[in-house]
N, C-alpha and C positions, 0 to 999 in steps of 0.2 A: 504494500500500500504506500502510495506516494504521500509525502507531507505537503502541506499547503505551499510551502516555499518551493519545493520541487515542481509542483504543478504550475506555479507562477513563473518559474524559470523557463519551463517548456513553452508556456503561452507567450511570454515576452520574446523568446527566441524565434518562434514561428511567426510572430507579428512584426519582427524586426524593430522592437521597441526596447530601449534601455530599461531594465527592471528598476534601477535606482530612480530614473526619471518618473517612472510610473508610481513609485512610492511617494515621491515629492508631489506629483500632480494630484494624488489622492488625498493629500493633506496629512500623510503619516510621517511621523518624526524620523529623521535620519537614524537615530539610535535603534529604532525598531527594525529598520532594514538591516543594519549591521549585526544586530543580535540574531535575526533570522538567518542571515548568511552563515553565522557561526553555529547554527544548529538548534537554537532556541525555537520553540514552537510559536506560531502565530495564532491569534484568535481568528475564528471563522469570519467574524464581521470585518476584520482588517483585511483578510484575504479577499473578501468580496469587494471591498473598496478598491483594492489594487487591481483586481480583475477588471472591474468596470473602467478603471483608468487606462489599462492596457488597450482595451477596446477603443476608447475615445482617442488616445494618442495614435493608434494604428489608423483609424479613420482620418484623422487630421493629416497624417503623413501621406495617405493615399490621395487626399484632395489636393495637397500641395504638389504632389508628383504629377497629377493629371492636369493641373493648371499651367504647368511649364511648357 
């Protein structure tokens, strides 16, 4: 079973979005990102915020790329 952080890593990689930027965009503190990277568990609600942020940032990147 994958942890929330592992799932978010996979999502950000497939969406070509920086996971750190997704955490910041979601309004999650930097310290939470670094703790999660070191293996501490995330709350489900935090993971959902970051997941939504990955989707928003990915859509924004796609719009920017298509307007060029």
